[in-house]
C-alpha positions as CSV (number, residue, x, y, z in Angstrom):
1,M,118.6,92.3,126.9
2,V,115.4,93.8,125.6
3,I,112.1,92.0,125.2
4,E,109.6,92.8,122.5
5,W,106.2,91.6,123.8
6,L,103.3,91.1,121.4
7,K,99.8,89.8,122.4
8,F,97.6,88.5,119.6
9,R,94.0,87.4,119.3
10,V,93.7,84.5,116.9
11,A,90.8,82.2,116.2
12,A,91.4,79.0,118.1
13,E,91.2,76.8,115.0
14,V,94.0,78.7,113.3
15,R,96.3,79.2,116.3
16,E,98.7,76.4,115.3
17,C,98.8,77.7,111.7
18,F,99.6,81.2,113.1
19,I,102.5,79.8,115.2
20,Q,104.0,77.9,112.2
21,K,103.7,80.8,109.8
22,D,105.1,83.2,112.3
23,E,108.2,80.9,112.6
24,A,108.5,80.6,108.9
25,I,108.0,84.2,108.0
26,W,108.8,86.5,110.9
27,T,111.4,84.5,112.7
28,T,113.3,83.8,109.5
29,M,113.4,87.5,108.7
30,L,114.3,88.7,112.2
31,A,117.1,86.1,112.5
32,K,119.0,87.8,109.7
33,Y,119.6,90.9,111.9
34,P,122.4,91.4,114.4
35,G,121.2,91.3,118.0
36,F,118.3,88.9,117.5
37,L,118.5,86.3,120.3
38,G,115.4,84.3,119.7
39,K,111.6,84.1,120.2
40,E,109.1,82.3,122.4
41,V,105.4,81.7,121.9
42,W,103.4,81.7,125.1
43,L,100.0,80.0,124.9
44,S,97.2,81.5,127.0
45,P,94.6,79.3,128.7
46,D,92.3,81.2,126.4
47,P,92.8,79.4,123.0
48,R,92.1,82.7,121.2
49,E,95.1,84.5,122.6
50,L,98.9,84.0,122.5
51,V,101.9,86.1,123.4
52,I,105.1,86.2,121.4
53,I,108.3,87.5,123.0
54,V,111.3,88.5,120.9
55,R,114.6,88.7,122.7
56,W,117.1,91.4,121.5
57,E,120.6,91.9,122.7
58,R,120.1,95.7,122.6
59,K,117.3,98.1,121.9
60,E,119.5,99.6,119.1
61,D,119.6,96.3,117.3
62,W,115.8,96.0,117.3
63,D,115.4,99.6,116.2
64,A,118.0,99.1,113.3
65,I,115.6,96.8,111.3
66,P,114.6,98.8,108.2
67,Q,110.9,99.9,108.3
68,D,110.4,98.6,104.7
69,A,111.6,95.1,105.8
70,L,109.0,95.2,108.7
71,E,106.2,96.3,106.4
72,E,107.1,93.8,103.7
73,T,107.2,90.9,106.2
74,E,103.9,92.0,107.9
75,Q,102.2,92.1,104.4
76,K,103.6,88.6,103.6
77,F,102.4,87.3,107.0
78,A,98.9,88.9,106.7
79,I,98.5,87.3,103.2
80,A,99.6,83.9,104.5
81,M,97.2,84.2,107.4
82,N,94.4,85.8,105.4
83,S,94.5,88.5,108.1
84,A,92.9,86.1,110.6
85,Y,94.5,87.7,113.7
86,D,94.7,91.0,115.6
87,L,97.6,92.4,117.4
88,I,95.9,93.6,120.7
89,E,98.8,94.7,122.9
90,T,102.5,95.4,122.6
91,G,105.2,96.2,125.1
92,E,108.9,96.6,125.6
93,Y,110.8,95.3,128.7
94,Q,114.4,95.2,129.8
95,V,115.6,92.1,131.6
96,R,117.2,92.6,134.9
97,K,118.4,89.7,137.0
98,F,119.0,89.7,140.8
99,L,121.2,87.2,142.5
100,H,119.6,85.5,145.4
101,H,122.0,84.4,148.1
102,G,121.0,81.9,150.7
103,V,117.6,81.1,149.1
């Protein structure tokens, strides 16, 4: 599994709106593609920050999303949010699990 990690700065008063519009716009679009396993929103103690992680079965699935679909979705989201957010950090991680015996 591959994790897409996105950290946003959002005004505290629009954080809930951001979460709802992300679900309606981004999650709906991503769910149409093979390999999409789901998303989580992590709320920071700082009400102006949040992290979204997107789970992908394989990196190739994530990379297969057409660039025009990503750009169109970002434009739709930016309009819906009146550009009231900043993407401040991104990352990519692979999940590796270790078995713990006798713990």
